[in-house]
N, CA and C atoms of all chains as a GROMACS GRO file, in nm:
protein
  609
    1MET      N    1   9.384  18.291   9.957
    1MET     CA    2   9.312  18.273   9.832
    1MET      C    3   9.276  18.124   9.817
    2THR      N    4   9.153  18.098   9.777
    2THR     CA    5   9.115  17.957   9.758
    2THR      C    6   9.055  17.938   9.619
    3ILE      N    7   9.083  17.823   9.563
    3ILE     CA    8   9.019  17.786   9.436
    3ILE      C    9   8.903  17.697   9.475
    4ASN      N   10   8.782  17.744   9.455
    4ASN     CA   11   8.671  17.665   9.505
    4ASN      C   12   8.590  17.594   9.397
    5MET      N   13   8.631  17.608   9.273
    5MET     CA   14   8.564  17.530   9.170
    5MET      C   15   8.654  17.512   9.049
    6ILE      N   16   8.666  17.391   9.004
    6ILE     CA   17   8.739  17.366   8.879
    6ILE      C   18   8.643  17.293   8.787
    7ASN      N   19   8.613  17.355   8.676
    7ASN     CA   20   8.527  17.290   8.578
    7ASN      C   21   8.617  17.234   8.468
    8ASN      N   22   8.631  17.101   8.467
    8ASN     CA   23   8.721  17.039   8.370
    8ASN      C   24   8.673  17.056   8.227
    9HIS      N   25   8.544  17.073   8.211
    9HIS     CA   26   8.490  17.085   8.075
    9HIS      C   27   8.521  17.223   8.017
   10THR      N   28   8.492  17.327   8.094
   10THR     CA   29   8.514  17.463   8.041
   10THR      C   30   8.653  17.516   8.074
   11LYS      N   31   8.730  17.443   8.160
   11LYS     CA   32   8.863  17.486   8.207
   11LYS      C   33   8.856  17.620   8.281
   12ARG      N   34   8.748  17.644   8.349
   12ARG     CA   35   8.732  17.768   8.423
   12ARG      C   36   8.748  17.743   8.574
   13LEU      N   37   8.813  17.836   8.638
   13LEU     CA   38   8.830  17.829   8.782
   13LEU      C   39   8.752  17.941   8.849
   14THR      N   40   8.704  17.915   8.967
   14THR     CA   41   8.646  18.023   9.046
   14THR      C   42   8.740  18.043   9.165
   15ILE      N   43   8.796  18.162   9.172
   15ILE     CA   44   8.894  18.189   9.278
   15ILE      C   45   8.835  18.289   9.378
   16THR      N   46   8.846  18.253   9.504
   16THR     CA   47   8.797  18.344   9.608
   16THR      C   48   8.917  18.418   9.668
   17ILE      N   49   8.913  18.549   9.657
   17ILE     CA   50   9.024  18.630   9.710
   17ILE      C   51   8.984  18.683   9.847
   18PRO      N   52   9.071  18.671   9.948
   18PRO     CA   53   9.036  18.726  10.079
   18PRO      C   54   9.004  18.875  10.070
   19SER      N   55   8.908  18.919  10.148
   19SER     CA   56   8.860  19.058  10.136
   19SER      C   57   8.970  19.160  10.162
   20ASN      N   58   9.068  19.125  10.244
   20ASN     CA   59   9.176  19.222  10.272
   20ASN      C   60   9.272  19.235  10.153
   21LEU      N   61   9.281  19.130  10.069
   21LEU     CA   62   9.372  19.136   9.954
   21LEU      C   63   9.309  19.207   9.834
   22TYR      N   64   9.178  19.197   9.825
   22TYR     CA   65   9.109  19.248   9.705
   22TYR      C   66   9.139  19.397   9.678
   23PRO      N   67   9.124  19.485   9.780
   23PRO     CA   68   9.152  19.627   9.751
   23PRO      C   69   9.298  19.652   9.712
   24GLN      N   70   9.390  19.572   9.771
   24GLN     CA   71   9.532  19.590   9.736
   24GLN      C   72   9.557  19.555   9.590
   25ILE      N   73   9.494  19.444   9.547
   25ILE     CA   74   9.510  19.402   9.407
   25ILE      C   75   9.446  19.506   9.315
   26LYS      N   76   9.330  19.550   9.354
   26LYS     CA   77   9.254  19.648   9.275
   26LYS      C   78   9.336  19.776   9.254
   27GLN      N   79   9.415  19.807   9.356
   27GLN     CA   80   9.498  19.928   9.348
   27GLN      C   81   9.611  19.909   9.245
   28ILE      N   82   9.667  19.788   9.244
   28ILE     CA   83   9.778  19.761   9.150
   28ILE      C   84   9.722  19.749   9.008
   29ASN      N   85   9.616  19.673   8.994
   29ASN     CA   86   9.554  19.654   8.862
   29ASN      C   87   9.402  19.646   8.878
   30PRO      N   88   9.331  19.742   8.824
   30PRO     CA   89   9.185  19.742   8.841
   30PRO      C   90   9.120  19.616   8.782
   31ASN      N   91   9.189  19.554   8.686
   31ASN     CA   92   9.137  19.430   8.630
   31ASN      C   93   9.192  19.312   8.712
   32VAL      N   94   9.117  19.272   8.815
   32VAL     CA   95   9.166  19.171   8.911
   32VAL      C   96   9.187  19.035   8.843
   33SER      N   97   9.098  18.998   8.753
   33SER     CA   98   9.112  18.869   8.683
   33SER      C   99   9.242  18.864   8.605
   34GLN      N  100   9.271  18.977   8.537
   34GLN     CA  101   9.394  18.984   8.458
   34GLN      C  102   9.517  18.972   8.550
   35PHE      N  103   9.509  19.040   8.664
   35PHE     CA  104   9.619  19.038   8.761
   35PHE      C  105   9.647  18.894   8.809
   36ILE      N  106   9.540  18.823   8.844
   36ILE     CA  107   9.554  18.685   8.894
   36ILE      C  108   9.609  18.595   8.783
   37SER      N  109   9.556  18.613   8.664
   37SER     CA  110   9.598  18.530   8.552
   37SER      C  111   9.747  18.551   8.523
   38GLN      N  112   9.791  18.679   8.526
   38GLN     CA  113   9.934  18.710   8.503
   38GLN      C  114  10.021  18.649   8.613
   39ALA      N  115   9.971  18.661   8.737
   39ALA     CA  116  10.048  18.608   8.851
   39ALA      C  117  10.067  18.457   8.837
   40ILE      N  118   9.962  18.388   8.792
   40ILE     CA  119   9.972  18.243   8.773
   40ILE      C  120  10.072  18.210   8.662
   41GLU      N  121  10.064  18.287   8.553
   41GLU     CA  122  10.156  18.265   8.440
   41GLU      C  123  10.301  18.286   8.484
   42GLU      N  124  10.324  18.393   8.559
   42GLU     CA  125  10.459  18.424   8.605
   42GLU      C  126  10.512  18.314   8.698
   43LYS      N  127  10.424  18.265   8.785
   43LYS     CA  128  10.464  18.159   8.878
   43LYS      C  129  10.500  18.031   8.801
   44LEU      N  130  10.415  18.000   8.704
   44LEU     CA  131  10.442  17.880   8.622
   44LEU      C  132  10.575  17.893   8.550
   45TYR      N  133  10.601  18.012   8.493
   45TYR     CA  134  10.725  18.036   8.420
   45TYR      C  135  10.846  18.019   8.513
   46SER      N  136  10.834  18.075   8.635
   46SER     CA  137  10.948  18.067   8.728
   46SER      C  138  10.972  17.923   8.772
   47LEU      N  139  10.863  17.846   8.788
   47LEU     CA  140  10.880  17.706   8.828
   47LEU      C  141  10.946  17.626   8.718
   48GLN      N  142  10.905  17.653   8.593
   48GLN     CA  143  10.958  17.575   8.482
   48GLN      C  144  11.102  17.610   8.450
   49SER      N  145  11.139  17.737   8.471
   49SER     CA  146  11.273  17.776   8.430
   49SER      C  147  11.373  17.774   8.546
   50SER      N  148  11.324  17.753   8.669
   50SER     CA  149  11.419  17.757   8.779
   50SER      C  150  11.514  17.637   8.773
   51PRO      N  151  11.644  17.663   8.796
   51PRO     CA  152  11.740  17.553   8.784
   51PRO      C  153  11.721  17.450   8.896
   52ILE      N  154  11.753  17.326   8.866
   52ILE     CA  155  11.740  17.221   8.966
   52ILE      C  156  11.867  17.219   9.049
   53ALA      N  157  11.852  17.243   9.178
   53ALA     CA  158  11.968  17.249   9.265
   53ALA      C  159  12.030  17.110   9.280
   54PRO      N  160  12.162  17.097   9.253
   54PRO     CA  161  12.224  16.965   9.269
   54PRO      C  162  12.231  16.925   9.416
   55LEU      N  163  12.230  16.796   9.439
   55LEU     CA  164  12.240  16.746   9.577
   55LEU      C  165  12.377  16.685   9.595
   56PRO      N  166  12.449  16.721   9.702
   56PRO     CA  167  12.580  16.658   9.725
   56PRO      C  168  12.565  16.510   9.763
   57ALA      N  169  12.671  16.433   9.735
   57ALA     CA  170  12.667  16.287   9.754
   57ALA      C  171  12.624  16.246   9.896
   58LYS      N  172  12.675  16.317   9.996
   58LYS     CA  173  12.642  16.281  10.135
   58LYS      C  174  12.493  16.296  10.160
   59LYS      N  175  12.438  16.404  10.107
   59LYS     CA  176  12.296  16.434  10.125
   59LYS      C  177  12.213  16.327  10.052
   60ILE      N  178  12.260  16.285   9.935
   60ILE     CA  179  12.189  16.183   9.858
   60ILE      C  180  12.179  16.054   9.938
   61LEU      N  181  12.292  16.014   9.998
   61LEU     CA  182  12.293  15.890  10.076
   61LEU      C  183  12.200  15.898  10.196
   62SER      N  184  12.203  16.012  10.264
   62SER     CA  185  12.118  16.022  10.384
   62SER      C  186  11.971  16.027  10.343
   63LEU      N  187  11.941  16.095  10.231
   63LEU     CA  188  11.801  16.099  10.183
   63LEU      C  189  11.755  15.961  10.138
   64LEU      N  190  11.848  15.889  10.076
   64LEU     CA  191  11.816  15.754  10.026
   64LEU      C  192  11.779  15.664  10.144
   65LYS      N  193  11.858  15.671  10.248
   65LYS     CA  194  11.832  15.586  10.366
   65LYS      C  195  11.700  15.627  10.433
   66LYS      N  196  11.676  15.757  10.437
   66LYS     CA  197  11.552  15.807  10.497
   66LYS      C  198  11.432  15.767  10.412
   67SER      N  199  11.446  15.782  10.280
   67SER     CA  200  11.330  15.752  10.194
   67SER      C  201  11.301  15.603  10.189
   68ARG      N  202  11.404  15.518  10.216
   68ARG     CA  203  11.380  15.374  10.220
   68ARG      C  204  11.287  15.336  10.337
   69GLN      N  205  11.292  15.419  10.441
   69GLN     CA  206  11.204  15.392  10.555
   69GLN      C  207  11.059  15.421  10.522
   70ASN      N  208  11.038  15.507  10.420
   70ASN     CA  209  10.900  15.543  10.384
   70ASN      C  210  10.851  15.471  10.258
   71LEU      N  211  10.936  15.386  10.201
   71LEU     CA  212  10.900  15.322  10.074
   71LEU      C  213  10.792  15.215  10.094
   72MET      N  214  13.641  14.752   8.042
   72MET     CA  215  13.573  14.794   8.165
   72MET      C  216  13.484  14.680   8.218
   73LYS      N  217  13.481  14.666   8.348
   73LYS     CA  218  13.403  14.557   8.409
   73LYS      C  219  13.252  14.579   8.391
   74PRO      N  220  13.176  14.468   8.384
   74PRO     CA  221  13.030  14.486   8.377
   74PRO      C  222  12.974  14.518   8.516
   75TYR      N  223  12.917  14.637   8.528
   75TYR     CA  224  12.870  14.683   8.658
   75TYR      C  225  12.718  14.677   8.672
   76LEU      N  226  12.675  14.653   8.794
   76LEU     CA  227  12.535  14.675   8.830
   76LEU      C  228  12.536  14.796   8.924
   77LEU      N  229  12.459  14.898   8.888
   77LEU     CA  230  12.461  15.023   8.963
   77LEU      C  231  12.350  15.023   9.068
   78ASP      N  232  12.386  15.062   9.189
   78ASP     CA  233  12.281  15.071   9.291
   78ASP      C  234  12.221  15.212   9.293
   79ALA      N  235  12.122  15.232   9.380
   79ALA     CA  236  12.051  15.360   9.383
   79ALA      C  237  12.142  15.477   9.419
   80SER      N  238  12.246  15.452   9.502
   80SER     CA  239  12.333  15.562   9.542
   80SER      C  240  12.409  15.617   9.421
   81ILE      N  241  12.446  15.529   9.328
   81ILE     CA  242  12.520  15.570   9.209
   81ILE      C  243  12.427  15.641   9.110
   82VAL      N  244  12.313  15.579   9.083
   82VAL     CA  245  12.220  15.636   8.984
   82VAL      C  246  12.167  15.771   9.036
   83ALA      N  247  12.134  15.777   9.166
   83ALA     CA  248  12.082  15.902   9.222
   83ALA      C  249  12.187  16.013   9.211
   84ALA      N  250  12.313  15.981   9.240
   84ALA     CA  251  12.418  16.083   9.230
   84ALA      C  252  12.432  16.132   9.086
   85ALA      N  253  12.418  16.040   8.991
   85ALA     CA  254  12.429  16.077   8.849
   85ALA      C  255  12.317  16.170   8.808
   86ILE      N  256  12.198  16.148   8.865
   86ILE     CA  257  12.083  16.230   8.827
   86ILE      C  258  12.082  16.364   8.901
   87PHE      N  259  12.117  16.359   9.029
   87PHE     CA  260  12.102  16.478   9.113
   87PHE      C  261  12.223  16.571   9.113
   88ASP      N  262  12.338  16.520   9.072
   88ASP     CA  263  12.458  16.604   9.075
   88ASP      C  264  12.534  16.595   8.943
   89PRO      N  265  12.520  16.698   8.859
   89PRO     CA  266  12.584  16.694   8.727
   89PRO      C  267  12.736  16.691   8.733
   90THR      N  268  12.794  16.721   8.850
   90THR     CA  269  12.941  16.721   8.859
   90THR      C  270  12.993  16.592   8.924
   91SER      N  271  12.903  16.499   8.951
   91SER     CA  272  12.944  16.380   9.027
   91SER      C  273  13.026  16.280   8.944
   92SER      N  274  13.110  16.204   9.014
   92SER     CA  275  13.188  16.102   8.946
   92SER      C  276  13.099  15.989   8.892
   93PRO      N  277  12.987  15.952   8.960
   93PRO     CA  278  12.900  15.851   8.899
   93PRO      C  279  12.846  15.893   8.762
   94LEU      N  280  12.816  16.022   8.744
   94LEU     CA  281  12.764  16.066   8.614
   94LEU      C  282  12.872  16.053   8.508
   95ALA      N  283  12.997  16.089   8.546
   95ALA     CA  284  13.108  16.077   8.452
   95ALA      C  285  13.128  15.931   8.413
   96LEU      N  286  13.117  15.843   8.512
   96LEU     CA  287  13.135  15.700   8.485
   96LEU      C  288  13.024  15.646   8.395
   97ILE      N  289  12.900  15.682   8.426
   97ILE     CA  290  12.786  15.635   8.346
   97ILE      C  291  12.799  15.686   8.202
   98SER      N  292  12.838  15.813   8.184
   98SER     CA  293  12.855  15.870   8.050
   98SER      C  294  12.962  15.792   7.974
   99ASN      N  295  13.070  15.760   8.047
   99ASN     CA  296  13.179  15.684   7.987
   99ASN      C  297  13.132  15.544   7.943
  100LEU      N  298  13.054  15.480   8.028
  100LEU     CA  299  13.003  15.346   7.995
  100LEU      C  300  12.913  15.352   7.872
  101ILE      N  301  12.827  15.455   7.866
  101ILE     CA  302  12.734  15.467   7.753
  101ILE      C  303  12.813  15.495   7.624
  102GLN      N  304  12.912  15.587   7.634
  102GLN     CA  305  12.991  15.622   7.515
  102GLN      C  306  13.067  15.502   7.460
  103ASN      N  307  13.108  15.412   7.549
  103ASN     CA  308  13.183  15.294   7.506
  103ASN      C  309  13.092  15.172   7.483
  104ASN      N  310  12.964  15.200   7.464
  104ASN     CA  311  12.864  15.096   7.433
  104ASN      C  312  12.856  14.984   7.536
  105HIS      N  313  12.885  15.017   7.662
  105HIS     CA  314  12.869  14.917   7.768
  105HIS      C  315  12.725  14.920   7.816
  106LYS      N  316  12.676  14.805   7.853
  106LYS     CA  317  12.538  14.800   7.904
  106LYS      C  318  12.536  14.847   8.049
  107LEU      N  319  12.427  14.911   8.087
  107LEU     CA  320  12.409  14.954   8.226
  107LEU      C  321  12.306  14.863   8.291
  108PHE      N  322  12.342  14.809   8.406
  108PHE     CA  323  12.250  14.719   8.475
  108PHE      C  324  12.214  14.774   8.612
  109SER      N  325  12.094  14.738   8.655
  109SER     CA  326  12.054  14.766   8.793
  109SER      C  327  11.943  14.667   8.829
  110ALA      N  328  11.880  14.691   8.943
  110ALA     CA  329  11.769  14.605   8.986
  110ALA      C  330  11.638  14.680   8.966
  111ASN      N  331  11.528  14.606   8.946
  111ASN     CA  332  11.401  14.677   8.923
  111ASN      C  333  11.355  14.756   9.046
  112LEU      N  334  11.413  14.725   9.157
  112LEU     CA  335  11.391  14.800   9.280
  112LEU      C  336  11.430  14.947   9.265
  113LEU      N  337  11.520  14.971   9.169
  113LEU     CA  338  11.572  15.107   9.147
  113LEU      C  339  11.462  15.207   9.114
  114VAL      N  340  11.362  15.165   9.037
  114VAL     CA  341  11.259  15.259   8.990
  114VAL      C  342  11.182  15.323   9.107
  115PRO      N  343  11.118  15.242   9.195
  115PRO     CA  344  11.050  15.308   9.308
  115PRO      C  345  11.146  15.383   9.399
  116GLU      N  346  11.271  15.334   9.410
  116GLU     CA  347  11.368  15.403   9.497
  116GLU      C  348  11.397  15.544   9.445
  117ILE      N  349  11.420  15.554   9.315
  117ILE     CA  350  11.454  15.685   9.257
  117ILE      C  351  11.332  15.778   9.261
  118ILE      N  352  11.214  15.724   9.230
  118ILE     CA  353  11.094  15.807   9.234
  118ILE      C  354  11.069  15.858   9.376
  119ASN      N  355  11.086  15.770   9.472
  119ASN     CA  356  11.065  15.809   9.612
  119ASN      C  357  11.168  15.913   9.657
  120LEU      N  358  11.290  15.896   9.608
  120LEU     CA  359  11.397  15.990   9.642
  120LEU      C  360  11.369  16.128   9.583
  121ILE      N  361  11.324  16.131   9.459
  121ILE     CA  362  11.290  16.259   9.394
  121ILE      C  363  11.178  16.326   9.474
  122HIS      N  364  11.080  16.245   9.512
  122HIS     CA  365  10.966  16.298   9.587
  122HIS      C  366  11.009  16.356   9.721
  123SER      N  367  11.106  16.289   9.786
  123SER     CA  368  11.152  16.338   9.916
  123SER      C  369  11.238  16.464   9.902
  124ALA      N  370  11.318  16.469   9.795
  124ALA     CA  371  11.418  16.576   9.786
  124ALA      C  372  11.367  16.703   9.718
  125TYR      N  373  11.272  16.691   9.628
  125TYR     CA  374  11.227  16.808   9.551
  125TYR      C  375  11.079  16.832   9.569
  126LYS      N  376  11.046  16.951   9.613
  126LYS     CA  377  10.905  16.985   9.638
  126LYS      C  378  10.838  17.044   9.514
  127ASN      N  379  10.920  17.082   9.417
  127ASN     CA  380  10.866  17.142   9.296
  127ASN      C  381  10.833  17.033   9.194
  128PRO      N  382  10.704  17.013   9.162
  128PRO     CA  383  10.668  16.902   9.072
  128PRO      C  384  10.729  16.913   8.933
  129THR      N  385  10.751  17.036   8.885
  129THR     CA  386  10.811  17.052   8.751
  129THR      C  387  10.955  17.000   8.751
  130GLN      N  388  11.028  17.037   8.857
  130GLN     CA  389  11.166  16.991   8.869
  130GLN      C  390  11.170  16.838   8.888
  131ALA      N  391  11.076  16.789   8.969
  131ALA     CA  392  11.070  16.646   8.994
  131ALA      C  393  11.046  16.569   8.863
  132GLU      N  394  10.958  16.624   8.781
  132GLU     CA  395  10.927  16.559   8.653
  132GLU      C  396  11.050  16.559   8.561
  133LYS      N  397  11.124  16.672   8.562
  133LYS     CA  398  11.245  16.681   8.479
  133LYS      C  399  11.347  16.574   8.522
  134LEU      N  400  11.364  16.560   8.655
  134LEU     CA  401  11.459  16.462   8.707
  134LEU      C  402  11.416  16.320   8.672
  135LEU      N  403  11.286  16.296   8.681
  135LEU     CA  404  11.235  16.163   8.648
  135LEU      C  405  11.257  16.133   8.499
  136ASN      N  406  11.240  16.235   8.415
  136ASN     CA  407  11.265  16.217   8.272
  136ASN      C  408  11.412  16.182   8.246
  137SER      N  409  11.503  16.251   8.320
  137SER     CA  410  11.647  16.220   8.304
  137SER      C  411  11.674  16.076   8.343
  138PHE      N  412  11.607  16.033   8.450
  138PHE     CA  413  11.626  15.895   8.496
  138PHE      C  414  11.578  15.796   8.390
  139PHE      N  415  11.460  15.820   8.335
  139PHE     CA  416  11.405  15.726   8.237
  139PHE      C  417  11.484  15.725   8.106
  140GLN      N  418  11.565  15.828   8.084
  140GLN     CA  419  11.647  15.831   7.962
  140GLN      C  420  11.771  15.741   7.974
  141LEU      N  421  11.804  15.703   8.096
  141LEU     CA  422  11.922  15.617   8.113
  141LEU      C  423  11.893  15.478   8.055
  142PRO      N  424  11.985  15.428   7.971
  142PRO     CA  425  11.959  15.296   7.908
  142PRO      C  426  11.992  15.181   8.005
  143LEU      N  427  11.907  15.162   8.103
  143LEU     CA  428  11.933  15.061   8.206
  143LEU      C  429  11.858  14.931   8.178
  144SER      N  430  11.925  14.821   8.199
  144SER     CA  431  11.856  14.691   8.199
  144SER      C  432  11.839  14.652   8.345
  145LEU      N  433  11.717  14.618   8.382
  145LEU     CA  434  11.688  14.594   8.523
  145LEU      C  435  11.664  14.446   8.551
  146PHE      N  436  11.732  14.396   8.653
  146PHE     CA  437  11.711  14.257   8.696
  146PHE      C  438  11.609  14.252   8.809
  147SER      N  439  11.536  14.143   8.814
  147SER     CA  440  11.448  14.124   8.931
  147SER      C  441  11.479  13.988   8.992
  148ALA      N  442  11.447  13.975   9.119
  148ALA     CA  443  11.473  13.848   9.188
  148ALA      C  444  11.345  13.765   9.190
  149ASN      N  445  11.361  13.631   9.190
  149ASN     CA  446  11.243  13.546   9.207
  149ASN      C  447  11.225  13.513   9.355
  150SER      N  448  11.122  13.437   9.386
  150SER     CA  449  11.090  13.412   9.528
  150SER      C  450  11.204  13.339   9.600
  151VAL      N  451  11.268  13.245   9.530
  151VAL     CA  452  11.379  13.171   9.592
  151VAL      C  453  11.495  13.268   9.621
  152GLN      N  454  11.522  13.354   9.523
  152GLN     CA  455  11.631  13.450   9.540
  152GLN      C  456  11.601  13.551   9.651
  153TYR      N  457  11.475  13.591   9.662
  153TYR     CA  458  11.440  13.686   9.769
  153TYR      C  459  11.465  13.625   9.907
  154LYS      N  460  11.442  13.494   9.919
  154LYS     CA  461  11.470  13.426  10.046
  154LYS      C  462  11.620  13.432  10.074
  155GLN      N  463  11.700  13.409   9.967
  155GLN     CA  464  11.846  13.412   9.983
  155GLN      C  465  11.894  13.554  10.018
  156ILE      N  466  11.828  13.652   9.956
  156ILE     CA  467  11.863  13.793   9.985
  156ILE      C  468  11.833  13.826  10.131
  157LEU      N  469  11.718  13.777  10.177
  157LEU     CA  470  11.678  13.801  10.316
  157LEU      C  471  11.781  13.740  10.412
  158LEU      N  472  11.820  13.615  10.384
  158LEU     CA  473  11.918  13.548  10.470
  158LEU      C  474  12.053  13.619  10.465
  159GLN      N  475  12.091  13.663  10.344
  159GLN     CA  476  12.219  13.733  10.329
  159GLN      C  477  12.219  13.865  10.407
  160SER      N  478  12.105  13.933  10.407
  160SER     CA  479  12.098  14.061  10.480
  160SER      C  480  12.108  14.039  10.631
  161TYR      N  481  12.052  13.924  10.678
  161TYR     CA  482  12.069  13.889  10.821
  161TYR      C  483  12.216  13.861  10.849
  162LYS      N  484  12.277  13.784  10.760
  162LYS     CA  485  12.416  13.741  10.778
  162LYS      C  486  12.511  13.861  10.784
  163GLN      N  487  12.485  13.957  10.695
  163GLN     CA  488  12.574  14.074  10.687
  163GLN      C  489  12.533  14.185  10.784
  164ASN      N  490  12.413  14.172  10.838
  164ASN     CA  491  12.353  14.279  10.919
  164ASN      C  492  12.341  14.407  10.837
  165THR      N  493  12.283  14.390  10.718
  165THR     CA  494  12.264  14.505  10.628
  165THR      C  495  12.117  14.516  10.591
  166SER      N  496  12.082  14.632  10.535
  166SER     CA  497  11.944  14.654  10.492
  166SER      C  498  11.914  14.569  10.369
  167LEU      N  499  11.786  14.540  10.352
  167LEU     CA  500  11.744  14.453  10.240
  167LEU      C  501  11.767  14.519  10.104
  168TYR      N  502  11.756  14.652  10.099
  168TYR     CA  503  11.767  14.721   9.969
  168TYR      C  504  11.906  14.705   9.906
  169PRO      N  505  12.013  14.749   9.975
  169PRO     CA  506  12.144  14.732   9.911
  169PRO      C  507  12.181  14.586   9.890
  170THR      N  508  12.133  14.499   9.981
  170THR     CA  509  12.163  14.357   9.967
  170THR      C  510  12.100  14.300   9.839
  171THR      N  511  11.982  14.352   9.804
  171THR     CA  512  11.915  14.306   9.681
  171THR      C  513  11.999  14.340   9.558
  172TYR      N  514  12.048  14.464   9.551
  172TYR     CA  515  12.134  14.502   9.437
  172TYR      C  516  12.257  14.413   9.433
  173HIS      N  517  12.316  14.394   9.550
  173HIS     CA  518  12.441  14.319   9.559
  173HIS      C  519  12.421  14.173   9.515
  174PHE      N  520  12.315  14.113   9.567
  174PHE     CA  521  12.286  13.973   9.535
  174PHE      C  522  12.262  13.958   9.384
  175LEU      N  523  12.183  14.048   9.327
  175LEU     CA  524  12.153  14.039   9.184
  175LEU      C  525  12.278  14.061   9.099
  176ALA      N  526  12.369  14.145   9.149
  176ALA     CA  527  12.496  14.163   9.077
  176ALA      C  528  12.573  14.032   9.077
  177LYS      N  529  12.581  13.971   9.193
  177LYS     CA  530  12.661  13.849   9.208
  177LYS      C  531  12.603  13.734   9.124
  178VAL      N  532  12.473  13.710   9.132
  178VAL     CA  533  12.416  13.595   9.057
  178VAL      C  534  12.419  13.617   8.906
  179ASN      N  535  12.432  13.744   8.864
  179ASN     CA  536  12.437  13.770   8.720
  179ASN      C  537  12.579  13.797   8.670
  180GLY      N  538  12.677  13.767   8.756
  180GLY     CA  539  12.818  13.779   8.716
  180GLY      C  540  12.863  13.924   8.698
  181LEU      N  541  12.802  14.015   8.773
  181LEU     CA  542  12.837  14.157   8.761
  181LEU      C  543  12.901  14.208   8.890
  182ILE      N  544  12.957  14.328   8.883
  182ILE     CA  545  13.016  14.391   9.003
  182ILE      C  546  12.919  14.500   9.049
  183LEU      N  547  12.882  14.494   9.176
  183LEU     CA  548  12.796  14.600   9.229
  183LEU      C  549  12.880  14.726   9.249
  184LEU      N  550  12.836  14.836   9.191
  184LEU     CA  551  12.904  14.963   9.212
  184LEU      C  552  12.817  15.047   9.304
  185THR      N  553  12.877  15.087   9.417
  185THR     CA  554  12.802  15.164   9.517
  185THR      C  555  12.886  15.279   9.569
  186SER      N  556  12.819  15.381   9.622
  186SER     CA  557  12.894  15.486   9.692
  186SER      C  558  12.859  15.482   9.840
  187ASP      N  559  12.795  15.374   9.881
  187ASP     CA  560  12.755  15.357  10.022
  187ASP      C  561  12.869  15.287  10.097
  188LYS      N  562  12.953  15.369  10.164
  188LYS     CA  563  13.072  15.317  10.232
  188LYS      C  564  13.036  15.216  10.340
  189LYS      N  565  12.930  15.249  10.414
  189LYS     CA  566  12.890  15.166  10.527
  189LYS      C  567  12.853  15.025  10.476
  190TYR      N  568  12.773  15.023  10.369
  190TYR     CA  569  12.733  14.893  10.314
  190TYR      C  570  12.855  14.820  10.260
  191PHE      N  571  12.940  14.893  10.189
  191PHE     CA  572  13.059  14.832  10.128
  191PHE      C  573  13.144  14.759  10.233
  192HIS      N  574  13.169  14.826  10.345
  192HIS     CA  575  13.254  14.765  10.448
  192HIS      C  576  13.188  14.644  10.512
  193LYS      N  577  13.056  14.649  10.527
  193LYS     CA  578  12.987  14.536  10.588
  193LYS      C  579  12.978  14.416  10.495
  194ALA      N  580  12.968  14.442  10.364
  194ALA     CA  581  12.935  14.336  10.268
  194ALA      C  582  13.050  14.298  10.175
  195GLN      N  583  13.165  14.357  10.199
  195GLN     CA  584  13.280  14.337  10.110
  195GLN      C  585  13.314  14.189  10.093
  196SER      N  586  13.302  14.111  10.202
  196SER     CA  587  13.343  13.970  10.196
  196SER      C  588  13.252  13.886  10.106
  197PHE      N  589  13.133  13.935  10.073
  197PHE     CA  590  13.042  13.864   9.983
  197PHE      C  591  13.095  13.867   9.838
  198GLY      N  592  13.186  13.963   9.810
  198GLY     CA  593  13.248  13.972   9.678
  198GLY      C  594  13.166  14.052   9.580
  199ASN      N  595  13.220  14.066   9.458
  199ASN     CA  596  13.151  14.135   9.347
  199ASN      C  597  13.101  14.275   9.385
  200ILE      N  598  13.187  14.351   9.451
  200ILE     CA  599  13.146  14.486   9.492
  200ILE      C  600  13.262  14.582   9.480
  201GLU      N  601  13.234  14.704   9.436
  201GLU     CA  602  13.335  14.810   9.432
  201GLU      C  603  13.274  14.939   9.485
  202LEU      N  604  13.358  15.018   9.552
  202LEU     CA  605  13.313  15.145   9.608
  202LEU      C  606  13.359  15.259   9.518
  203LEU      N  607  13.265  15.347   9.484
  203LEU     CA  608  13.304  15.464   9.401
  203LEU      C  609  13.307  15.586   9.489
   0.00000   0.00000   0.00000
């Protein structure tokens, strides 16, 4: 799936769905726009509510040393 | 309690691990109205660390918000001090980053608090350092 246009003024997106996915989506929900919109909402919700995994001290130190090389 | 300057290893542990001893120590310092010090180098270090460790931008933003909520006073080095830091890092055979925190702790009469064992053992003789 690709987002091929974002209009910042109207806040509208044009999404291109691969032809093999379209009939599958249509089967689940005949209203494809609604299906995509719900899927995006659900994804956003899961991202916002998912807990932040703690990092153990050893991992923090090794990441710190690694990230210093890219700073 | 001694006046500490916290390096990135301590602050990162406090942000990334809610069960860590650095978080308990920082909470204790804040509750007892102690000032928290670090170096201005800490900001890009923590942002870069969040970027490396977390791929989810929402989580990364949350972590960055927690970091910015910490009441830290940040020291910066001047050009003369940076030369001294560079020479000190050659002398100790240590990286410039931890040496910067350490140097700024020492010149400001503070104790560098680190959880970096390797750095601690190499730089212990410079003084003003404790390992957590």
